[in-house]
C-alpha positions in Angstrom: 146.3 -124.4 -43.2 149.7 -125.1 -44.6 150.0 -124.6 -48.3 151.9 -127.3 -50.0 154.3 -126.2 -52.7 157.6 -126.9 -54.4 160.5 -124.6 -55.0 160.1 -124.3 -58.8 158.5 -122.1 -61.5 155.5 -124.6 -62.0 154.6 -124.4 -58.4 155.0 -120.6 -58.4 152.7 -120.3 -61.4 150.1 -122.6 -59.8 150.1 -120.7 -56.5 149.8 -117.4 -58.5 146.7 -118.7 -60.2 145.1 -119.8 -56.9 145.9 -116.5 -55.3 144.4 -114.5 -58.2 141.3 -116.7 -58.1 140.8 -116.0 -54.4 141.4 -112.3 -54.7 138.9 -112.1 -57.6 136.3 -114.1 -55.7 136.6 -112.3 -52.4 134.6 -109.2 -53.3 131.8 -111.3 -54.6 131.7 -113.5 -51.5 131.7 -110.3 -49.3 128.8 -108.8 -51.2 126.9 -112.1 -50.8 127.6 -112.1 -47.1 126.3 -108.5 -46.9 123.2 -109.4 -48.8 122.6 -112.4 -46.6 123.1 -110.4 -43.5 120.4 -107.9 -44.5 118.0 -110.7 -45.6 118.5 -112.4 -42.2 117.7 -109.2 -40.4 114.6 -108.7 -42.6 113.4 -112.3 -42.0 114.0 -111.9 -38.2 112.0 -108.7 -38.2 109.2 -110.3 -40.2 109.1 -113.4 -38.1 108.9 -111.2 -34.9 106.0 -109.3 -36.5 104.2 -112.5 -37.3 104.9 -113.7 -33.7 103.3 -110.5 -32.3 100.3 -110.8 -34.6 99.9 -114.5 -33.6 100.1 -113.6 -29.9 97.4 -110.8 -30.4 95.2 -113.3 -32.3 95.8 -115.9 -29.6 94.6 -113.4 -27.0 91.5 -112.9 -29.1 91.1 -116.7 -29.1 91.6 -116.9 -25.3 88.9 -114.1 -24.9 86.4 -116.5 -26.4 87.7 -119.6 -24.5 84.5 -120.1 -22.6 82.6 -120.5 -25.8 85.1 -122.9 -27.5 83.6 -125.8 -25.5 80.5 -125.6 -27.7 82.5 -125.4 -31.0 82.7 -128.5 -33.2 86.4 -129.0 -33.7 85.8 -131.1 -36.8 84.3 -128.2 -38.7 87.6 -126.9 -40.0 90.9 -128.4 -40.9 94.0 -127.4 -42.9 93.7 -129.2 -46.2 96.9 -128.0 -47.8 99.9 -125.7 -47.4 101.2 -124.6 -50.8 104.9 -123.6 -50.8 107.0 -122.3 -53.6 110.8 -121.6 -53.7 112.7 -118.4 -54.1 116.4 -117.9 -54.4 118.0 -115.1 -52.3 121.7 -114.7 -52.8 122.0 -118.2 -54.1 120.0 -119.7 -51.2 116.7 -121.6 -51.9 114.1 -120.6 -49.4 110.4 -121.5 -49.0 107.7 -119.0 -49.8 104.2 -119.5 -48.7 101.8 -119.4 -51.7 98.7 -120.2 -49.8 96.9 -122.2 -47.1 93.7 -124.0 -48.1 91.1 -125.2 -45.6 88.5 -127.9 -45.6 85.3 -126.7 -44.0 82.4 -128.9 -43.1 79.0 -127.3 -43.6 77.1 -126.5 -40.5 73.6 -125.3 -39.9 73.6 -121.5 -39.4 70.2 -121.6 -37.6 70.9 -124.2 -35.0 74.6 -123.3 -34.4 75.6 -120.4 -32.1 75.9 -117.0 -33.8 79.6 -116.7 -33.1 80.5 -120.0 -35.1 81.1 -118.0 -38.3 83.4 -115.6 -36.4 85.1 -118.6 -34.7 85.7 -120.3 -38.1 87.3 -117.1 -39.5 89.4 -116.6 -36.3 90.7 -120.2 -36.6 91.5 -119.7 -40.3 93.5 -116.5 -39.4 95.2 -118.3 -36.5 96.2 -121.2 -38.7 97.4 -119.0 -41.6 99.4 -116.8 -39.3 100.9 -119.9 -37.6 102.0 -121.3 -40.9 103.4 -117.9 -42.1 105.3 -117.7 -38.9 106.8 -121.2 -39.3 107.7 -120.4 -43.0 109.5 -117.2 -42.0 111.3 -119.0 -39.1 112.5 -121.6 -41.6 113.6 -118.9 -44.1 115.5 -117.1 -41.3 117.3 -120.4 -40.3 118.3 -121.2 -43.9 119.5 -117.6 -44.6 121.4 -117.5 -41.2 123.1 -120.8 -41.9 124.1 -119.6 -45.4 125.4 -116.3 -43.9 127.5 -118.2 -41.3 129.0 -120.4 -44.0 129.7 -117.4 -46.2 131.3 -115.5 -43.3 133.5 -118.6 -42.7 134.6 -118.6 -46.3 135.4 -114.8 -46.3 137.5 -115.4 -43.1 139.2 -118.4 -44.7 140.1 -116.4 -47.8 141.1 -113.2 -46.0 142.9 -114.5 -42.9 144.3 -117.9 -44.0 144.4 -118.7 -47.7 145.4 -115.3 -49.3 148.2 -114.6 -46.8 149.3 -118.3 -47.0 149.6 -118.1 -50.8 151.3 -114.7 -50.7 153.8 -116.2 -48.1 154.4 -119.3 -50.2 155.0 -117.2 -53.4 157.4 -115.0 -51.5 159.4 -118.0 -50.2 159.6 -119.5 -53.7 160.8 -116.2 -55.2 163.4 -115.8 -52.6 164.6 -119.3 -53.0 164.8 -118.9 -56.8 166.6 -115.6 -56.4 169.1 -117.2 -54.0 169.6 -120.1 -56.4 170.2 -117.6 -59.3 172.7 -115.6 -57.2 174.5 -118.8 -56.2 174.6 -119.9 -59.8 176.1 -116.6 -60.9 178.6 -116.7 -58.0 179.6 -120.2 -59.0 180.0 -119.1 -62.6 182.2 -116.2 -61.6 184.3 -118.5 -59.4 184.7 -121.0 -62.3 185.5 -118.2 -64.7 188.1 -116.7 -62.3 189.7 -120.1 -61.8 189.8 -120.7 -65.6 191.5 -117.4 -66.1 194.0 -118.1 -63.3 194.7 -121.5 -64.8 195.1 -120.0 -68.2 197.5 -117.4 -66.8 199.4 -120.1 -64.9 199.8 -122.2 -68.0 201.3 -119.2 -69.9 204.1 -118.9 -67.2 
């Protein structure tokens, strides 16, 4: 990224402000990146834990697969998934507040004995499935924010800060050269004036 500038004091002052702003912001952005990195790792670990628990529960479900043919699938349905929001390192992420179910009444005497256990198993499966999806989404959002923050850190560290430093150095050199040339020109004019004054005396 080429930094546009002019060889004057105004441009030098503006570049100095931009450089100072980036140097000041860099530690904050780095700490945000570090916080996001640890949050992403934590979310991945939690999502993996939910995945394992979901697999174990699904194995329990499969164990009863022969019985599920008798089960009335209209007995239970997810009524609502309640989500709230939380901010982690400036990123809004979903947090599961609860899963509510709608359960139809069934006759305990005419239904198979395992129906109650089946209903509870389905509730646990559905809740774990929702929790897993929420953590997956949380992980995706945090990882996206982390990548963006890493890009910004790299942009500041590797492109903008060195670019501003280089531009400031160029302007300072130019202004020093201009000042030296001006002094040299003044000396030459003064010397010529002195020589002209001495020549007129003769």
